[in-house]
Backbone as CSV, one residue per row, in Angstrom:
resi,resn,N_x,N_y,N_z,CA_x,CA_y,CA_z,C_x,C_y,C_z
1,MET,-6.932,-54.017,-0.850,-7.476,-52.757,-0.535,-6.742,-51.628,-1.135
2,ALA,-7.394,-50.787,-1.829,-6.748,-49.585,-2.525,-6.047,-48.653,-1.505
3,LYS,-4.947,-48.086,-1.882,-4.205,-47.176,-1.034,-4.966,-45.864,-0.970
4,LEU,-4.818,-45.317,0.191,-5.428,-43.833,0.448,-4.277,-42.915,0.406
5,THR,-4.585,-41.648,-0.008,-3.679,-40.565,0.152,-4.249,-39.571,1.038
6,ILE,-3.405,-39.129,1.968,-3.962,-38.040,2.917,-3.077,-36.840,2.777
7,TRP,-3.760,-35.686,2.515,-3.178,-34.384,2.463,-3.087,-33.987,3.950
8,HIS,-1.846,-34.068,4.410,-1.536,-34.145,5.870,-0.646,-32.942,6.327
9,ASN,-1.087,-32.408,7.542,-0.161,-31.368,8.167,0.181,-32.046,9.614
10,PRO,1.401,-32.446,9.774,1.730,-33.081,11.003,1.603,-32.230,12.197
11,ARG,1.414,-30.908,12.118,1.265,-29.984,13.184,-0.227,-29.875,13.614
12,CYS,-1.205,-30.394,12.779,-2.564,-30.286,12.978,-3.090,-31.517,13.756
13,SER,-3.668,-31.301,14.927,-4.146,-32.445,15.721,-5.231,-33.213,14.900
14,LYS,-6.090,-32.604,14.201,-7.205,-33.291,13.504,-6.487,-34.203,12.383
15,SER,-5.524,-33.724,11.773,-4.877,-34.431,10.690,-4.038,-35.633,11.264
16,ARG,-3.407,-35.429,12.385,-2.710,-36.406,13.121,-3.666,-37.564,13.551
17,GLU,-4.816,-37.125,14.003,-5.829,-38.029,14.563,-6.393,-38.885,13.299
18,ALA,-6.644,-38.197,12.174,-7.148,-38.942,11.015,-6.098,-40.010,10.551
19,LEU,-4.918,-39.614,10.476,-3.844,-40.485,10.039,-3.711,-41.697,11.005
20,LYS,-3.863,-41.411,12.325,-3.703,-42.570,13.268,-4.914,-43.493,13.123
21,LEU,-6.158,-43.001,12.955,-7.264,-43.802,12.642,-7.104,-44.761,11.450
22,LEU,-6.564,-44.206,10.409,-6.391,-45.033,9.181,-5.319,-46.070,9.495
23,GLU,-4.226,-45.713,10.164,-3.171,-46.675,10.422,-3.696,-47.735,11.383
24,GLU,-4.470,-47.373,12.291,-5.086,-48.432,13.194,-5.924,-49.401,12.473
25,LYS,-6.491,-48.984,11.415,-7.361,-49.901,10.598,-6.590,-50.752,9.588
26,GLY,-5.176,-50.544,9.663,-4.336,-51.313,8.754,-4.358,-50.787,7.334
27,VAL,-4.784,-49.574,7.062,-4.843,-49.023,5.799,-3.486,-48.531,5.295
28,GLU,-3.112,-48.835,4.031,-1.955,-48.335,3.522,-2.182,-46.926,3.098
29,VAL,-1.447,-46.052,3.671,-1.622,-44.579,3.525,-0.374,-43.922,2.891
30,GLU,-0.580,-43.154,1.813,0.495,-42.279,1.305,0.274,-40.968,1.897
31,VAL,1.305,-40.368,2.538,1.153,-39.091,3.211,1.741,-38.021,2.297
32,PHE,0.884,-36.994,1.952,1.241,-35.898,1.130,1.237,-34.804,2.005
33,LYS,2.408,-34.307,2.368,2.599,-33.104,3.273,2.468,-31.849,2.357
34,TYR,1.145,-31.451,2.195,0.806,-30.439,1.218,1.464,-29.176,1.511
35,LEU,1.761,-28.806,2.678,2.349,-27.441,3.028,3.730,-27.454,2.444
36,ASP,4.459,-28.520,2.216,5.813,-28.539,1.825,5.953,-28.884,0.264
37,GLU,4.894,-29.248,-0.380,4.893,-29.637,-1.782,4.278,-28.586,-2.682
38,GLU,4.724,-28.709,-3.975,4.015,-27.890,-4.989,2.593,-28.315,-5.263
39,ILE,1.725,-27.357,-5.349,0.301,-27.661,-5.667,-0.045,-26.735,-6.786
40,THR,-0.670,-27.331,-7.817,-1.046,-26.566,-8.880,-2.520,-26.177,-8.826
41,LYS,-3.066,-25.302,-9.765,-4.353,-25.062,-9.912,-5.210,-26.328,-10.282
42,GLU,-4.536,-27.160,-11.251,-5.172,-28.293,-11.576,-5.347,-29.330,-10.465
43,ASP,-4.356,-29.428,-9.554,-4.406,-30.263,-8.362,-5.666,-29.875,-7.532
44,ILE,-5.871,-28.562,-7.361,-6.990,-28.124,-6.564,-8.255,-28.349,-7.290
45,LYS,-8.349,-28.107,-8.485,-9.504,-28.348,-9.343,-9.953,-29.849,-9.349
46,ASN,-8.925,-30.715,-9.448,-9.186,-32.229,-9.295,-9.811,-32.557,-8.050
47,LEU,-9.189,-31.957,-6.949,-9.539,-32.231,-5.583,-11.048,-31.754,-5.409
48,LEU,-11.339,-30.629,-5.930,-12.735,-30.144,-5.792,-13.771,-31.052,-6.532
49,LYS,-13.368,-31.512,-7.596,-14.310,-32.467,-8.359,-14.473,-33.766,-7.557
50,MET,-13.354,-34.300,-7.020,-13.474,-35.511,-6.165,-14.268,-35.377,-4.911
51,ILE,-14.258,-34.167,-4.365,-15.093,-33.928,-3.099,-16.436,-33.471,-3.480
52,GLY,-16.655,-32.859,-4.676,-17.894,-32.257,-5.014,-18.231,-31.017,-4.354
53,ALA,-17.202,-30.135,-4.310,-17.342,-28.925,-3.456,-16.762,-27.764,-4.233
54,SER,-17.126,-26.527,-3.710,-16.567,-25.304,-4.234,-15.225,-25.095,-3.520
55,ALA,-14.561,-24.081,-4.079,-13.202,-23.724,-3.486,-13.317,-23.254,-2.062
56,ARG,-14.370,-22.489,-1.786,-14.551,-21.946,-0.363,-14.779,-23.077,0.590
57,ASP,-15.462,-24.151,0.079,-15.749,-25.279,0.939,-14.569,-26.035,1.492
58,ILE,-13.415,-25.879,0.840,-12.252,-26.541,1.373,-11.253,-25.486,1.873
59,MET,-11.654,-24.365,2.129,-10.741,-23.312,2.672,-10.937,-23.098,4.166
60,ARG,-9.754,-22.807,4.813,-9.743,-22.523,6.206,-9.990,-21.066,6.318
61,THR,-11.230,-20.733,6.503,-11.742,-19.357,6.559,-11.293,-18.586,7.819
62,LYS,-10.833,-19.245,8.817,-10.404,-18.531,10.055,-8.972,-18.248,10.093
63,GLU,-8.208,-18.692,9.020,-6.802,-18.376,9.002,-6.581,-16.860,8.756
64,THR,-5.571,-16.394,9.396,-5.221,-14.948,9.308,-5.066,-14.558,7.852
65,ILE,-4.454,-15.335,7.082,-4.156,-15.021,5.692,-5.434,-14.818,4.835
66,TYR,-6.404,-15.597,5.225,-7.787,-15.534,4.557,-8.380,-14.126,4.732
67,LYS,-8.289,-13.616,6.040,-8.688,-12.311,6.315,-7.793,-11.179,5.631
68,GLU,-6.512,-11.373,5.754,-5.532,-10.384,5.147,-5.731,-10.232,3.724
69,LEU,-6.099,-11.294,2.943,-6.277,-11.238,1.502,-7.679,-10.830,1.163
70,GLY,-8.587,-10.641,2.140,-9.955,-10.232,1.884,-10.776,-11.258,1.098
71,LEU,-10.466,-12.516,1.349,-11.072,-13.632,0.595,-12.624,-13.747,0.870
72,LYS,-13.046,-13.286,1.928,-14.535,-13.360,2.246,-15.352,-12.634,1.166
73,GLU,-14.728,-11.632,0.656,-15.459,-10.793,-0.434,-15.336,-11.334,-1.679
74,VAL,-14.453,-12.364,-1.988,-14.154,-12.871,-3.307,-15.248,-13.957,-3.660
75,GLU,-15.738,-13.736,-4.824,-16.695,-14.718,-5.254,-16.200,-15.626,-6.464
76,ASP,-15.133,-15.107,-7.130,-14.530,-15.705,-8.298,-13.785,-17.020,-7.798
77,GLU,-14.260,-18.207,-8.338,-13.762,-19.587,-7.985,-12.228,-19.586,-8.343
78,GLU,-11.864,-18.997,-9.420,-10.475,-19.082,-9.964,-9.609,-18.301,-8.946
79,LYS,-10.049,-17.190,-8.485,-9.222,-16.393,-7.471,-9.070,-17.143,-6.234
80,LEU,-10.084,-17.837,-5.770,-9.996,-18.576,-4.574,-9.014,-19.776,-4.772
81,ILE,-9.056,-20.420,-5.775,-8.136,-21.483,-6.108,-6.745,-20.982,-6.216
82,GLU,-6.514,-19.852,-6.867,-5.180,-19.202,-6.926,-4.665,-18.899,-5.547
83,ALA,-5.568,-18.444,-4.669,-5.085,-18.153,-3.310,-4.718,-19.368,-2.614
84,MET,-5.325,-20.538,-2.748,-4.898,-21.823,-2.167,-3.512,-22.312,-2.794
85,VAL,-3.355,-22.112,-3.998,-2.144,-22.473,-4.690,-1.050,-21.635,-4.104
86,GLU,-1.267,-20.353,-3.885,-0.209,-19.462,-3.443,0.043,-19.687,-1.929
87,HIS,-1.020,-19.954,-1.209,-0.987,-20.070,0.295,-1.538,-21.436,0.812
88,HIS,-0.769,-22.454,0.700,-1.318,-23.764,1.063,-2.047,-23.876,2.383
89,LYS,-1.690,-22.936,3.298,-2.191,-23.026,4.583,-3.778,-22.781,4.577
90,LEU,-4.307,-22.202,3.439,-5.698,-22.030,3.335,-6.452,-23.292,3.073
91,ILE,-5.797,-24.333,2.760,-6.502,-25.621,2.375,-6.894,-26.340,3.676
92,GLU,-8.124,-26.754,3.783,-8.580,-27.474,4.971,-7.875,-28.746,4.976
93,ARG,-7.699,-29.282,6.260,-7.065,-30.546,6.437,-7.820,-31.379,7.416
94,PRO,-7.590,-32.597,7.474,-6.993,-33.419,6.398,-7.956,-33.669,5.268
95,ILE,-7.421,-34.049,4.106,-8.254,-34.457,2.983,-7.703,-35.837,2.688
96,VAL,-8.660,-36.814,2.534,-8.239,-38.190,2.206,-8.840,-38.424,0.881
97,ILE,-7.962,-39.152,-0.001,-8.343,-39.451,-1.340,-8.191,-40.968,-1.590
98,LYS,-9.155,-41.564,-2.286,-9.107,-42.979,-2.619,-9.947,-43.167,-3.923
99,GLU,-9.264,-43.648,-4.865,-9.958,-44.101,-6.205,-10.908,-42.991,-6.726
100,GLY,-10.281,-41.784,-6.848,-11.165,-40.686,-7.449,-12.145,-40.063,-6.559
101,LYS,-12.181,-40.463,-5.288,-13.158,-39.779,-4.330,-12.271,-39.213,-3.226
102,ALA,-12.764,-38.052,-2.653,-12.106,-37.436,-1.684,-13.063,-36.914,-0.597
103,ILE,-12.630,-36.814,0.604,-13.484,-36.234,1.692,-12.502,-35.390,2.626
104,ILE,-13.102,-34.430,3.246,-12.465,-33.665,4.239,-12.674,-34.341,5.647
105,GLY,-11.642,-34.692,6.313,-11.547,-35.329,7.566,-12.034,-34.466,8.727
106,ARG,-13.202,-33.905,8.739,-13.637,-33.062,9.805,-15.135,-33.566,10.170
107,PRO,-15.282,-34.202,11.236,-14.346,-34.634,12.187,-13.476,-35.807,11.595
108,PRO,-12.283,-36.086,12.248,-11.383,-37.031,11.758,-12.035,-38.406,11.498
109,THR,-12.963,-38.854,12.232,-13.651,-40.159,11.946,-14.262,-40.214,10.516
110,LYS,-14.540,-39.051,9.923,-15.113,-39.130,8.580,-14.220,-39.771,7.627
111,VAL,-12.870,-39.778,7.777,-11.955,-40.455,6.805,-12.284,-41.861,6.743
112,LEU,-12.883,-42.524,7.751,-13.231,-43.953,7.685,-14.298,-44.311,6.673
113,GLU,-14.969,-43.362,6.208,-15.911,-43.536,5.100,-15.263,-44.109,3.840
114,LEU,-14.014,-43.768,3.638,-13.296,-44.306,2.410,-12.630,-45.618,2.658
115,VAL,-12.686,-46.219,3.856,-11.934,-47.441,4.124,-12.855,-48.580,3.777
């Protein structure tokens, strides 16, 4: 079975639940604590391709920083990606990646689609 990577925030209950579900299934999981790691524009663009989504689709639009930066008004995909690179907290979680495909684990049981 191919290994999965989870973009994980240990402080997020949904992220913890998704990781637990994967571990209970005996899946080998690489945990990427995205809040603590460097993320490039290319990383985000690759993620968007794997999910088949726009930048806004993977953004946490209820975060305070989203409102502070006025991102609701921004239509430029590059600017949204740059905001996520600068403020990792804007990235939805958890995101699970396997063999060039990725999904957002909302609800957490959705991650099982890649198992």
